[in-house]
N, C-alpha and C positions, 0 to 999 in steps of 0.2 A: 623639188629637190630645196633641202635648209640651206638659210643661212648660217653663217658661221661664226661665231664667237670664240676670240680667243681669247686663253689665260696668260695671262701677264704683257711685260711690255721690257724688251730691250734689247738688246742684238740676237740673239735665238730668233728669238719670236720675228725680227725681220725677215733672221733667213725662212721661217715657217710664213711668212706670210708671202715673200717672196715666191714661192712655190706656190702657195692656194691661188692667189690673185693673177700671178701672171705663167703660171703654166695648168696646172686647173682647172683656172678659168672659175674658180669661186669668188663669189660674195662673202666679205667678211663686215660681217654686221655692225659689231665692237669688238672693247676689248675691260677685260671685267681683271684688275687686281684686289689686294684685300685694301680695307680702306684706311689703313693705317699707311699704305704707300701712294694713296692717292694724290700727284701735285698738280696737275693737269686735267681740263677736264675735256679732253682731246689728242689721239697719240694716231699721228699718222691719217692725218685728217676723219677718224671715226670714231665716235663717242668713248669714252670712260668711262667704266660704273663699277661701284663696289661689289667684290666678287659676295659676300652678305647678303645683297638682294640680289641673288639669279632669278631666285625661283618667283620674284616677287616683276621679274621687269619681261624674262624669257618665256615664251609657250615653248614647251615639249616638242606640240608637232611642227612647231615652224623653225626650231636654231639647232642646234646641235654643237659641239664644245672640240676644240682641238687643246691640249695643254701646247704652253708657245714660254715653253719658261725650264729650266733641265735642273733644276732646284740644289740645294744645298745635303749636305750629310750621305752623298749616294743616293741621289734621286729620289730619296725618302717624300721630301716632302709634294714632289711632281706625282707618286705615288698615290701619296693622302689625297690629293688635289682629284684623285682622276677614281677613285673610293668616295670622293662625298660626289662629287658629278653623276654616279650610277647609281647611288642612293637614293639620290633626286630623282634619276627617273630618264637622264638626260643621254642622250645619244654619245658618244666617244668615239669621233669617224679618224679614221686611216688615212696618213694621204701621203698619197707614196707619186712621186714625179715622174712622169712622163718618158722621163730615162731610165726608170731603173727597171729590172729583170727579174718577175718574181713567178717563179714555178706553177706550172694550174696546178701539178702535184702539192705543192709546198701548203700549210694553213698557215691560219695568220687572226691570231684577239683582235681586238680591238683600242685606239688611241694610238695606234706609232705611227710615225715617223719616219720615212723612207727618201731616201734626196736620190741625187743623179749618179747614176752607173751604180749604184749596188746593184747587189743580184746575189738573191735566194732562191738557188739550188732544188731539186726534184725532193722530196719528202721533208722538207725543212718546214720544222714545228716554230713556229715565232709566236712569243705570248701575248701581250696587253703592255703598253705603252714605253711601247721601246722606242728609242736611238739611233738607226742606221743611218751615217753618215756615207757621201761620196764615197763609190768604190771600194765600199766594204762588201767582203765576198764571206757568204755563209753558206757553207759545203753541202751537199747532199747526205739528208739525213741528221742535222746536225739539230737538236730540242734547245732551244731558249725559252726562260724565261721572261718576266715582268721586271719593267722600266730598269733596261740596261743602256750603257750609252755606248756605241759601238763606233770609235775614231775613225777618220778619213783615213783607205787602205788596209784596214783590220779584216784581217783573213782566218780561215777556218779551216783544218779537213773534217773529211766522214765521220761521221758520227759522235762527235765533240758532243760537249754539255755546256752550255753557259746557265747559271744559275739567274737570281732576281739582284737588283741592284749594282752590277756588275759596270764597270770602269774599265775599254780594252782601249789602249792608244794607239794615239797612230802611228799604223804599219808597223802592228804586232801583232803575233798573230799562234794559233791553238796549234798542239799537233793532234793526230787523228786518237779521238778516244779519249781523249782528254775530259774530266768532268773540274768546271771551273766552280766551287762554290759559291753563295753565296757573297753579296761585297765585297768581292774581292776584287784589286785595284792592279790595273796590270799597265805597267809602263811603256809608254813608245818603243819601238824598234827591236823589244822583247820577242823570243819565239818561243811558247811555253810549251816543255816539254809533259808535264809531270800533276797529278790534279792538285787543288787546291785545297785550302780547308777558311774557312767565313773569315772576313777581313783580313784577309792576305794582303798582301804589297809587295808586290816584284816591279822591280825597276832595273833596270838594263846596267851596266853589265852584271849585276849581281844573276843568277840565277835559283837564290835562295830567298824565302819571304824576312822580311826585314821587323825586329825585334821591338818591342816593346812601344810599340803603334799598329793601333788600327786605320781602315781605310777612311773608316768616316772622322779623324782627329786633321785633318788638311782641306785647305778649299780646294776643290778643281779649277773653277773658272771661276773668273775677277769680270764681271759684264761692266763696261761703264753706263749702265743705265740699270735702274728699280725693275726685280724679274716677276717678284709678287707683289 
């Protein structure tokens, strides 16, 4: 079994590391961040290296990678790192908490993070590099693309579709057969009953997209620490 290298340091990285080490019982060998963000030689008692040097340092047969940051601009940065590491020939691992439930009939790509009590029901199709938070529920026959963030308590009903680079807020929900387009932002607590268009922003109590604003125009998270 390969040792794991985590890309990024910060709040989300800490959460992912806790799952890797204390639930999956895997070894984190090191962290990597972009050279311009390097401030300390270690993080959580592990060495920190410049991301630009990964091919010089980490043998592809001995190390795999986990994207340990969320990324700005609706997760485009997260997907950029994923694509770069894949192009280098590294394995991107799925990190699945032991208390999550993934149907044997579901299919999944790689680089996903699935946290405790999340459920992926029968015949679900999950792409790559997604974050599925605790108690998120992906119902039967749901198709989801890449680099999405599903917040705690998010849920879908059957046959719905989620594109790429979407944010689905805490306790938001998608109705049966609804299609969520790429880069859609769905605010917490909102029940979506209609298809969306790219870059739409939905916030409760509204049921229509906001005008003159795109989902990539604002920050979703403000981490206490540098992420990449």
